[in-house]
Structures are given as structure tokens and as C-alpha cells.
NUDO-327753 format. One record per residue: x, y, z of N, C-alpha, C in turn; residue in one letter. Coordinates in steps of 0.05 Angstrom, whole numbers, plus 5000, padded with zeros to 4 digits. Example, Ala and Ser with C-alpha at 12.3 -4.5 7.8 and 13.67 -1.06 7.14 Angstrom:
REM NUDO-327753
526448865156524649105156526449345156A;525749555142527349795143525850015157S;
END
This chain:
REM NUDO-327753
696846214361697746174388697846444402M;700146534411700546804423703246914414F;703347174416705747304405707947354426K;707147434450709147494470708647344496T;710847304510710647174536710047384557F;708047324574707247504595707847374622N;710047454635710947324660708847344681L;707547574684705547614705703147414701K;702147394677699947214672700846924675K;703246864667704346594670704446514700F;705446694717705646634745702946604758L;701046764750698246734760697146464752V;697646384727696646124718697945894733C;700445924741701745724758700745734787L;700245974796699246004824696645874829L;694945854809692245744812692445444820I;693745274804693844994813695644954837P;697845094839699645064862698345174887F;696745384885695245494908693245294918G;691745164900689844954908691344724921A;693544654910695144434922696144504950A;697144744953698144834979695944835000F;693644944993691344945011690544665019L;690444484999689744205004691744085023S;694244145019696344035036696044135065W;695444395068695044505094692744365109L;690644295095688344175108688743875113L;690643755100690943465103693743375113T;695543565117698343485123698643295147K;696843315166697143145190695942865185N;694642835162693342575156694942415134Q;696942535123698442405100699742145108M;700242105134701641855142699841615139D;697341655132695541425128696541245107I;697841355086698741185064700540965073Y;702241015093704040805102702740615122S;700440695132699040535152697040345141E;696140385116694040215104695240015085I;693639815078694439615058694239745031K;696339715015696439834988696439614967N;695339664944695339464923698139444910P;698539224894701039204880701539444862P;704039514857704939734841704640004855L;704040004881703840254896706540384898S;706840634889709440764891710040844920P;712640904926713341004952712041284956P;711441344981709941594986711441844977S;714041854978715542094970715142154940Y;714441954924714141994895711642174889L;709642164906707242314901707742614899F;709342714918709943004917711443084892G;713242914882714642974858712742974834I;711242764832709342744809707342964809V;706143024832704143234833705343504828W;707743554836709043814829709243844799S;710043634785710243644756707543684744V;705543544754702843564742701643834747L;702043954770701044224775702444424758Y;704944384753706444564735705244544707F;704844304697703644264671700844384669L;699244354690696644474691696844784688M;698744894702699045184700699945274673G;701745134661702645204634700345174614V;698844964617696444914600694445144603S;693945224627692145444632693145704619L;695745744621697045984609696645984578Y;697145754566696745734537693945804528L;692045714544689245774538688746074543V;689746174565689446464571690546644549R;692846564538694146734518693246674490M;691546474486690646414459688746624448S;688446614422686546804409683846674404S;683246464418680646324416678446504425A;675946454416673746624426673446614456P;672746834468672546864497670546664508Q;668346614494666346434504667446154508Q;669046064489670245804490672345794513L;673946014515675946024536674546024564K;672246164566670746164591669845884599S;668845734579668045464584670445294594L;672745334581675145194589675945264618G;675845524625676545614652674645484672Y;672045474665670045364684670645064689M;671144914668671744624671674444584686I;676344754679678944734693678544784723F;677044994730676545054758675044824772G;673144714758671544494769673144244774L;674844174755676543934759678543984781Q;679544234783681444294804680144284832L;677644374833676144354858675644064866A;674943894846674643614851677243484861F;679443564848682043464856682643544885N;682143794892682443894919680843734939F;678343694932676443554951677243254954A;678243134933678942854935681042804957W;682942984959684942954980683742945008T;681843125012680443135038678742885042I;677342805022675642565024677342315031I;679542295017681242055021682842075048F;684342285052686142305075684742385101F;683042585100681842675125679442505133D;677642445114675342285121675741985119F;677941905105678541625100676141475088R;674741615071672341505058673241385031A;674541165032675841045009673940974987F;671640854993669640794973668641044959N;667941244975667041494963669241634947F;671641604956673941714941674141594913A;673441334911673541204884671441334866V;669041374876666841494861667641784853V;668741924872669542204868671742224846W;673542034847675742024828674741964800L;672741794798671541744771670342004760I;669042154777667942414768670142604761M;672342604776674642774770675842704743L;676042444738677242354712675442444689I;672842434693671042524672671442824667A;671842974688672243264686674943324673L;676943174679679543214666679343154636I;677842944629677442874601675943104587A;673943204600672443434589674243684586A;675943724605677843944604679643914580N;680743684576682443624553680943674527I;678443584526676843624502676443914495F;675744074515675244364510677944504504V;679944444520682544574515683644504487F;683044264477683944184450682744364429F;680344464434679044654415680344924416K;681744984437682945244441685945234434I;687345034445690245014441690944714444S;691844594422692544314423694844264444K;696944434444698944384465697844404493P;695944584498694744604525693344344532A;691944224513690643974518692543744523A;694643734507696643524510698043534537Y;698443774547699743804573698043684596L;695443654592693743534612693543224611L;694643114589694542824586696042674609V;698442764617699642624640697942634665P;696542844669694742874692692542664690Y;691442634667689342434663690442154668L;692742094657693941834661694641774690L;695741974704696341944732693741904748W;691642044741689042014755687841734750S;688241624727687341354722688941154739L;691541204742693141044760692241084789F;691541324796690541384823687941234828A;686341214807683841064809684440774816L;686340654802687140384809688040364838Y;689740544847690740544874688440574894L;686740774889684540834907682640594909T;681940484886680140244886681540014901A;684039974897685539764911685539814941G;685940054949685840124978683140084989I;681040154974678240124983677639824987A;678639654969678139364971679739244994I;682239324997684039205017683539305045L;682239525048681939645075679039655082N;
END
């Protein structure tokens, strides 16, 4: 694993997912009210819950990234993990814009399927580097699968 805790590297690893989330929020904040205006499928949570869940998920992503960063795994494998992590984070970022700004619900479903595949690939690669890092991404995968249900339901109902 790693021997010492590095606060600076930990904060940078947290800043990456939270920074992407903040930028996404800045670009879509005026469109977020769409959730209350559209027809939602059964089991749709209240809108305030999304901010809480995503804050936890972004924190877990950052911790996961830190565990990979501080691991003694070969740099080539870590670089692959970073690349997939960055790609899935970019897809996550773009999904928000596709769904909220463009209101392209059908395309958001397709995009989310690709995101879920990237999250699964991220977990697979991180598992080779640090099992705890991989496990920390499982809630993100599960929430994204739930988001797929919600997004598909919204696409069908609207």
C-alpha cells in the first residue's frame, strides 16, 4: 500500500473530482430545475438528495485516486488507471450538460451506458493497483446504474 499520508496529494486527488463537479454545476446551475418540471419514473428520489449522494461519491472517487497515486504499483499501470479515471470523469461531466442543458434525454441514456462501461473499466484497472481503491468506486457504479434507470425512465416519459 503506502507508508505515509500526504495531505497535499490527498487534497489534489479530492480537488480533481470536486473541481469537475463544480465546473459542471457552474455550466448547468440554471437548468437544474428541469428535474422538478419533467415526468419522473417510480423510485425517483427528491432533488435535494442528488447533491448529498454526489458529494459522497466525489469524495470516494478522490480517496480512490489517492490510494492509486500512493500505491507502489508499476507506473505504467497507474498511468492507465489515471487515463481511465480522467475519461470516466469527463464523461460524467459531459452527461450533466447533455441531460440538463441540451435536454437530450435519449442521448443521455446512450452516454450513460458508455460512462458505466468506463466506470467498470476504472474499477477493473484500479483493482490491479489497489483493491480498496477499486471498492471505493463500487457505490459510484451502483448509483450510475440507478441513474441509468432514472434517465431511461425520463427519456420514455418525456
